[in-house]
SEVEXDO-140097 format. One record per atom (N, C-alpha, C): z, x, y; residue in one letter; atom name. Coordinates in Angstrom, 2 decimals, decimal comma. Example, Ala and Ser with C-alpha at 12.3 -4.5 7.8 and 13.67 -1.06 7.14 Angstrom:
2
[site [7,80; 13,19; -5,69]; 'a'; 'N']
[site [7,80; 12,30; -4,50]; 'a'; 'CA']
[site [7,80; 13,20; -3,30]; 'a'; 'C']
[site [7,08; 12,85; -2,25]; 's'; 'N']
[site [7,14; 13,67; -1,06]; 's'; 'CA']
[site [7,87; 12,90; 0,03]; 's'; 'C']
This chain:
94
[site [84,80; 90,27; 78,26]; 'm'; 'N']
[site [84,57; 91,00; 79,44]; 'm'; 'CA']
[site [85,25; 92,23; 78,92]; 'm'; 'C']
[site [84,72; 93,40; 79,02]; 'n'; 'N']
[site [85,16; 94,91; 78,97]; 'n'; 'CA']
[site [86,04; 95,40; 80,15]; 'n'; 'C']
[site [86,76; 96,53; 80,20]; 'd'; 'N']
[site [87,51; 96,88; 81,25]; 'd'; 'CA']
[site [86,59; 97,45; 82,39]; 'd'; 'C']
[site [85,32; 97,97; 81,97]; 'd'; 'N']
[site [84,31; 98,34; 83,23]; 'd'; 'CA']
[site [83,81; 97,30; 83,85]; 'd'; 'C']
[site [83,47; 96,38; 83,34]; 'e'; 'N']
[site [83,33; 94,99; 84,11]; 'e'; 'CA']
[site [84,28; 94,48; 85,09]; 'e'; 'C']
[site [85,47; 94,48; 84,22]; 'r'; 'N']
[site [86,73; 93,94; 85,09]; 'r'; 'CA']
[site [86,76; 94,83; 86,40]; 'r'; 'C']
[site [86,67; 96,09; 86,07]; 't'; 'N']
[site [86,82; 97,13; 87,23]; 't'; 'CA']
[site [85,93; 96,63; 88,39]; 't'; 'C']
[site [84,67; 96,55; 88,15]; 'q'; 'N']
[site [83,53; 96,42; 88,75]; 'q'; 'CA']
[site [83,62; 94,84; 89,79]; 'q'; 'C']
[site [84,42; 94,11; 89,11]; 'r'; 'N']
[site [84,74; 92,73; 89,36]; 'r'; 'CA']
[site [85,88; 92,84; 90,61]; 'r'; 'C']
[site [86,84; 93,48; 90,27]; 'a'; 'N']
[site [87,76; 93,89; 91,04]; 'a'; 'CA']
[site [87,69; 94,69; 92,31]; 'a'; 'C']
[site [86,82; 95,61; 92,09]; 'r'; 'N']
[site [86,04; 96,41; 93,22]; 'r'; 'CA']
[site [85,40; 95,40; 94,31]; 'r'; 'C']
[site [84,67; 94,59; 93,89]; 'r'; 'N']
[site [83,74; 93,70; 94,46]; 'r'; 'CA']
[site [84,88; 92,66; 95,31]; 'r'; 'C']
[site [85,77; 92,35; 94,62]; 'k'; 'N']
[site [86,75; 91,38; 95,20]; 'k'; 'CA']
[site [87,47; 92,39; 96,52]; 'k'; 'C']
[site [87,91; 93,42; 95,94]; 'v'; 'N']
[site [88,62; 94,17; 97,20]; 'v'; 'CA']
[site [87,60; 94,21; 98,20]; 'v'; 'C']
[site [86,53; 94,79; 98,10]; 'r'; 'N']
[site [85,48; 94,74; 99,30]; 'r'; 'CA']
[site [85,63; 93,53; 99,91]; 'r'; 'C']
[site [85,30; 92,48; 99,48]; 'm'; 'N']
[site [85,12; 91,26; 100,27]; 'm'; 'CA']
[site [86,42; 90,92; 101,08]; 'm'; 'C']
[site [87,56; 91,22; 100,33]; 'm'; 'N']
[site [88,83; 91,21; 101,15]; 'm'; 'CA']
[site [88,92; 92,02; 102,17]; 'm'; 'C']
[site [88,52; 93,18; 102,25]; 'r'; 'N']
[site [88,39; 94,24; 103,23]; 'r'; 'CA']
[site [87,66; 93,91; 104,54]; 'r'; 'C']
[site [86,46; 93,20; 104,00]; 'g'; 'N']
[site [85,53; 92,56; 105,03]; 'g'; 'CA']
[site [85,77; 91,46; 105,76]; 'g'; 'C']
[site [86,87; 90,98; 104,86]; 'f'; 'N']
[site [87,18; 89,56; 105,72]; 'f'; 'CA']
[site [88,29; 90,09; 106,58]; 'f'; 'C']
[site [89,24; 90,93; 106,32]; 'y'; 'N']
[site [90,11; 91,65; 107,16]; 'y'; 'CA']
[site [89,65; 92,26; 108,50]; 'y'; 'C']
[site [88,61; 92,86; 108,13]; 'i'; 'N']
[site [87,82; 93,61; 109,41]; 'i'; 'CA']
[site [87,36; 92,55; 110,38]; 'i'; 'C']
[site [86,51; 91,45; 109,80]; 'h'; 'N']
[site [85,92; 90,62; 110,35]; 'h'; 'CA']
[site [87,16; 89,75; 111,22]; 'h'; 'C']
[site [88,22; 89,34; 110,59]; 'a'; 'N']
[site [89,32; 88,75; 111,50]; 'a'; 'CA']
[site [89,92; 89,63; 112,51]; 'a'; 'C']
[site [90,15; 90,88; 112,64]; 'y'; 'N']
[site [90,43; 91,82; 113,32]; 'y'; 'CA']
[site [89,43; 92,06; 114,64]; 'y'; 'C']
[site [88,01; 91,98; 114,13]; 'v'; 'N']
[site [87,10; 92,13; 115,28]; 'v'; 'CA']
[site [87,09; 90,70; 116,14]; 'v'; 'C']
[site [87,14; 89,64; 115,25]; 'y'; 'N']
[site [87,37; 88,25; 115,82]; 'y'; 'CA']
[site [88,42; 88,19; 116,96]; 'y'; 'C']
[site [89,61; 88,48; 116,48]; 'a'; 'N']
[site [90,91; 88,50; 117,55]; 'a'; 'CA']
[site [90,47; 89,25; 118,66]; 'a'; 'C']
[site [90,15; 90,47; 118,47]; 'l'; 'N']
[site [89,81; 91,37; 119,53]; 'l'; 'CA']
[site [88,75; 90,83; 120,77]; 'l'; 'C']
[site [87,59; 90,31; 120,16]; 'v'; 'N']
[site [86,66; 89,75; 121,07]; 'v'; 'CA']
[site [87,18; 88,38; 121,49]; 'v'; 'C']
[site [87,62; 87,30; 120,87]; 'i'; 'N']
[site [88,13; 86,21; 121,30]; 'i'; 'CA']
[site [89,06; 86,54; 122,73]; 'i'; 'C']
[site [90,08; 87,56; 122,33]; 'a'; 'N']
[site [91,13; 87,98; 123,32]; 'a'; 'CA']
[site [90,31; 88,60; 124,67]; 'a'; 'C']
[site [89,44; 89,35; 124,35]; 'g'; 'N']
[site [88,42; 89,85; 125,65]; 'g'; 'CA']
[site [87,89; 88,64; 126,29]; 'g'; 'C']
[site [87,34; 87,80; 125,52]; 'l'; 'N']
[site [86,48; 86,56; 126,23]; 'l'; 'CA']
[site [87,59; 85,65; 127,03]; 'l'; 'C']
[site [88,97; 85,44; 126,25]; 'f'; 'N']
[site [89,89; 84,88; 126,88]; 'f'; 'CA']
[site [90,19; 85,69; 128,60]; 'f'; 'C']
[site [90,57; 87,00; 128,31]; 'l'; 'N']
[site [90,95; 87,50; 129,66]; 'l'; 'CA']
[site [89,78; 87,43; 130,71]; 'l'; 'C']
[site [88,39; 87,58; 129,89]; 'i'; 'N']
[site [87,11; 87,43; 131,35]; 'i'; 'CA']
[site [87,08; 85,84; 131,79]; 'i'; 'C']
[site [87,41; 85,06; 130,91]; 'n'; 'N']
[site [87,68; 83,31; 130,98]; 'n'; 'CA']
[site [88,47; 83,41; 132,28]; 'n'; 'C']
[site [89,71; 83,84; 132,00]; 'i'; 'N']
[site [90,76; 83,43; 133,05]; 'i'; 'CA']
[site [90,62; 84,38; 134,38]; 'i'; 'C']
[site [89,95; 85,50; 134,13]; 'l'; 'N']
[site [89,55; 86,28; 135,47]; 'l'; 'CA']
[site [88,50; 85,60; 136,38]; 'l'; 'C']
[site [87,72; 84,81; 135,44]; 't'; 'N']
[site [86,43; 84,61; 136,38]; 't'; 'CA']
[site [86,34; 83,08; 136,84]; 't'; 'C']
[site [86,91; 82,27; 135,98]; 's'; 'N']
[site [86,87; 80,81; 135,73]; 's'; 'CA']
[site [88,13; 80,13; 135,12]; 's'; 'C']
[site [89,21; 80,24; 135,77]; 'p'; 'N']
[site [90,37; 79,91; 135,20]; 'p'; 'CA']
[site [90,48; 78,23; 134,98]; 'p'; 'C']
[site [89,66; 77,58; 135,64]; 'g'; 'N']
[site [89,66; 76,20; 135,81]; 'g'; 'CA']
[site [89,04; 75,53; 134,41]; 'g'; 'C']
[site [88,17; 76,17; 133,79]; 'y'; 'N']
[site [87,43; 75,66; 132,44]; 'y'; 'CA']
[site [87,47; 76,82; 131,53]; 'y'; 'C']
[site [88,27; 76,38; 130,47]; 'f'; 'N']
[site [88,47; 77,45; 129,16]; 'f'; 'CA']
[site [86,98; 77,18; 128,38]; 'f'; 'C']
[site [86,11; 78,18; 129,00]; 'w'; 'N']
[site [84,63; 77,96; 128,02]; 'w'; 'CA']
[site [84,90; 78,95; 126,82]; 'w'; 'C']
[site [85,88; 80,00; 126,77]; 'f'; 'N']
[site [86,03; 80,92; 125,76]; 'f'; 'CA']
[site [86,40; 79,89; 124,25]; 'f'; 'C']
[site [86,84; 78,92; 124,40]; 'l'; 'N']
[site [86,94; 78,02; 123,52]; 'l'; 'CA']
[site [85,76; 77,89; 122,34]; 'l'; 'C']
[site [84,53; 77,61; 123,02]; 'w'; 'N']
[site [83,27; 77,34; 122,35]; 'w'; 'CA']
[site [83,09; 78,34; 121,51]; 'w'; 'C']
[site [82,97; 79,70; 121,64]; 'p'; 'N']
[site [82,93; 80,71; 120,86]; 'p'; 'CA']
[site [83,70; 80,91; 119,79]; 'p'; 'C']
[site [85,11; 80,73; 120,12]; 'a'; 'N']
[site [86,40; 80,77; 119,58]; 'a'; 'CA']
[site [86,28; 80,00; 118,50]; 'a'; 'C']
[site [85,69; 78,78; 118,83]; 'f'; 'N']
[site [85,54; 77,47; 117,72]; 'f'; 'CA']
[site [84,79; 77,97; 116,69]; 'f'; 'C']
[site [83,35; 78,07; 117,20]; 'a'; 'N']
[site [82,02; 78,59; 116,46]; 'a'; 'CA']
[site [82,42; 79,57; 115,63]; 'a'; 'C']
[site [82,90; 80,56; 116,09]; 'w'; 'N']
[site [82,92; 81,97; 115,21]; 'w'; 'CA']
[site [84,38; 81,76; 114,43]; 'w'; 'C']
[site [85,15; 80,94; 114,72]; 'g'; 'N']
[site [86,03; 80,62; 113,66]; 'g'; 'CA']
[site [85,75; 79,89; 112,45]; 'g'; 'C']
[site [84,62; 79,23; 112,79]; 'v'; 'N']
[site [84,14; 78,39; 111,61]; 'v'; 'CA']
[site [83,48; 79,28; 110,41]; 'v'; 'C']
[site [82,84; 80,40; 111,11]; 'g'; 'N']
[site [82,29; 81,43; 110,30]; 'g'; 'CA']
[site [83,31; 82,07; 109,36]; 'g'; 'C']
[site [84,36; 82,59; 110,08]; 'l'; 'N']
[site [85,59; 83,26; 109,98]; 'l'; 'CA']
[site [86,11; 82,62; 108,50]; 'l'; 'C']
[site [86,27; 81,40; 108,60]; 'a'; 'N']
[site [86,78; 80,68; 107,60]; 'a'; 'CA']
[site [85,90; 80,38; 106,50]; 'a'; 'C']
[site [84,66; 80,50; 106,90]; 'g'; 'N']
[site [83,63; 80,68; 105,76]; 'g'; 'CA']
[site [84,08; 81,91; 104,92]; 'g'; 'C']
[site [84,07; 82,80; 105,58]; 'h'; 'N']
[site [84,48; 84,24; 104,94]; 'h'; 'CA']
[site [85,44; 84,18; 104,44]; 'h'; 'C']
[site [86,54; 83,61; 104,87]; 'y'; 'N']
[site [87,76; 83,41; 103,98]; 'y'; 'CA']
[site [87,72; 82,90; 102,43]; 'y'; 'C']
[site [86,92; 81,82; 102,74]; 'l'; 'N']
[site [86,97; 80,99; 101,31]; 'l'; 'CA']
[site [86,04; 81,86; 100,26]; 'l'; 'C']
[site [85,10; 82,78; 100,95]; 'a'; 'N']
[site [84,15; 83,49; 100,29]; 'a'; 'CA']
[site [85,23; 84,58; 99,39]; 'a'; 'C']
[site [85,88; 85,22; 100,31]; 'a'; 'N']
[site [86,88; 86,26; 100,02]; 'a'; 'CA']
[site [88,03; 85,87; 99,15]; 'a'; 'C']
[site [88,47; 84,60; 99,33]; 'f'; 'N']
[site [89,77; 84,35; 98,63]; 'f'; 'CA']
[site [89,74; 83,23; 97,75]; 'f'; 'C']
[site [88,77; 82,17; 97,97]; 'g'; 'N']
[site [88,68; 81,10; 97,17]; 'g'; 'CA']
[site [89,59; 79,99; 97,87]; 'g'; 'C']
[site [89,53; 78,78; 97,38]; 'l'; 'N']
[site [90,26; 77,76; 97,83]; 'l'; 'CA']
[site [91,58; 77,82; 97,33]; 'l'; 'C']
[site [92,55; 78,80; 97,65]; 'g'; 'N']
[site [94,07; 78,67; 96,85]; 'g'; 'CA']
[site [94,07; 78,81; 95,41]; 'g'; 'C']
[site [92,88; 79,28; 94,90]; 'g'; 'N']
[site [92,87; 79,51; 93,35]; 'g'; 'CA']
[site [92,13; 78,40; 92,74]; 'g'; 'C']
[site [91,84; 77,50; 93,29]; 'k'; 'N']
[site [91,28; 76,10; 92,58]; 'k'; 'CA']
[site [89,77; 76,53; 92,25]; 'k'; 'C']
[site [89,11; 77,46; 92,86]; 'f'; 'N']
[site [87,95; 77,84; 92,29]; 'f'; 'CA']
[site [87,60; 79,40; 92,34]; 'f'; 'C']
[site [89,15; 79,77; 91,84]; 'g'; 'N']
[site [89,10; 81,50; 91,94]; 'g'; 'CA']
[site [88,52; 82,13; 90,51]; 'g'; 'C']
[site [88,76; 83,15; 90,20]; 'p'; 'N']
[site [88,34; 83,94; 88,91]; 'p'; 'CA']
[site [88,35; 83,02; 87,86]; 'p'; 'C']
[site [89,42; 82,68; 87,75]; 'e'; 'N']
[site [90,17; 81,83; 86,27]; 'e'; 'CA']
[site [89,14; 80,65; 86,12]; 'e'; 'C']
[site [88,93; 80,00; 87,24]; 'w'; 'N']
[site [87,56; 78,75; 87,50]; 'w'; 'CA']
[site [86,57; 79,08; 86,89]; 'w'; 'C']
[site [86,07; 80,37; 87,43]; 'e'; 'N']
[site [84,76; 80,81; 87,09]; 'e'; 'CA']
[site [84,56; 80,96; 85,71]; 'e'; 'C']
[site [85,41; 81,91; 85,35]; 'e'; 'N']
[site [85,52; 82,62; 83,95]; 'e'; 'CA']
[site [85,64; 80,83; 82,82]; 'e'; 'C']
[site [86,24; 80,12; 82,98]; 'r'; 'N']
[site [86,26; 79,04; 82,37]; 'r'; 'CA']
[site [85,05; 78,11; 82,31]; 'r'; 'C']
[site [84,57; 78,02; 83,48]; 'k'; 'N']
[site [83,44; 77,25; 83,55]; 'k'; 'CA']
[site [82,22; 77,88; 82,89]; 'k'; 'C']
[site [82,27; 79,36; 82,97]; 'i'; 'N']
[site [81,16; 80,03; 82,14]; 'i'; 'CA']
[site [81,20; 79,67; 80,59]; 'i'; 'C']
[site [82,68; 79,84; 80,40]; 'r'; 'N']
[site [82,94; 79,40; 78,84]; 'r'; 'CA']
[site [82,11; 78,35; 78,28]; 'r'; 'C']
[site [82,54; 77,02; 79,33]; 'e'; 'N']
[site [82,18; 75,74; 78,98]; 'e'; 'CA']
[site [80,71; 75,70; 78,99]; 'e'; 'C']
[site [80,08; 76,46; 80,00]; 'i'; 'N']
[site [78,36; 76,50; 79,83]; 'i'; 'CA']
[site [77,97; 76,74; 78,85]; 'i'; 'C']
[site [78,40; 78,22; 78,40]; 'l'; 'N']
[site [77,93; 78,72; 76,98]; 'l'; 'CA']
[site [78,12; 77,99; 75,78]; 'l'; 'C']
[site [79,39; 77,44; 75,78]; 'e'; 'N']
[site [79,78; 76,86; 74,69]; 'e'; 'CA']
[site [78,69; 75,59; 74,50]; 'e'; 'C']
[site [78,68; 74,75; 75,69]; 'k'; 'N']
[site [77,69; 73,31; 75,60]; 'k'; 'CA']
[site [76,21; 73,83; 75,09]; 'k'; 'C']
[site [75,67; 75,09; 75,89]; 'e'; 'N']
[site [74,39; 75,51; 75,29]; 'e'; 'CA']
[site [74,34; 75,87; 73,73]; 'e'; 'C']
[site [75,39; 76,71; 73,19]; 'e'; 'N']
[site [75,41; 76,86; 71,91]; 'e'; 'CA']
[site [75,43; 75,52; 71,04]; 'e'; 'C']
[site [76,06; 74,51; 71,54]; 'r'; 'N']
[site [76,11; 73,31; 70,60]; 'r'; 'CA']
[site [74,81; 72,72; 70,76]; 'r'; 'C']
[site [74,12; 72,43; 72,13]; 'e'; 'N']
[site [72,82; 72,07; 72,03]; 'e'; 'CA']
[site [71,90; 72,67; 71,41]; 'e'; 'C']
[site [71,75; 74,18; 71,08]; 'e'; 'N']
[site [70,86; 74,83; 70,22]; 'e'; 'CA']
[site [71,17; 74,62; 68,77]; 'e'; 'C']
[site [72,42; 74,24; 68,33]; 'a'; 'N']
[site [72,62; 74,05; 66,98]; 'a'; 'CA']
[site [72,27; 72,70; 66,27]; 'a'; 'C']
């Protein structure tokens, strides 16, 4: 992989990370707003938890897409798998 490809890959990664941070910020603001509306209108039932949970699942998915599973399926894993597949295809062609 040349420097230009690595730079493009790094830019994509940074954009995904920025997208996650924006998503998390909007999530926090909206859920806080829903919490306030919930407390003011129907304090006996915490309905704001339903959208908080559902949207939280989406936010978790966005986190995994942006940051991976703690490095387990990160860029190093991806590169290693690509090399393995290419090597296997080369052996099969020979």
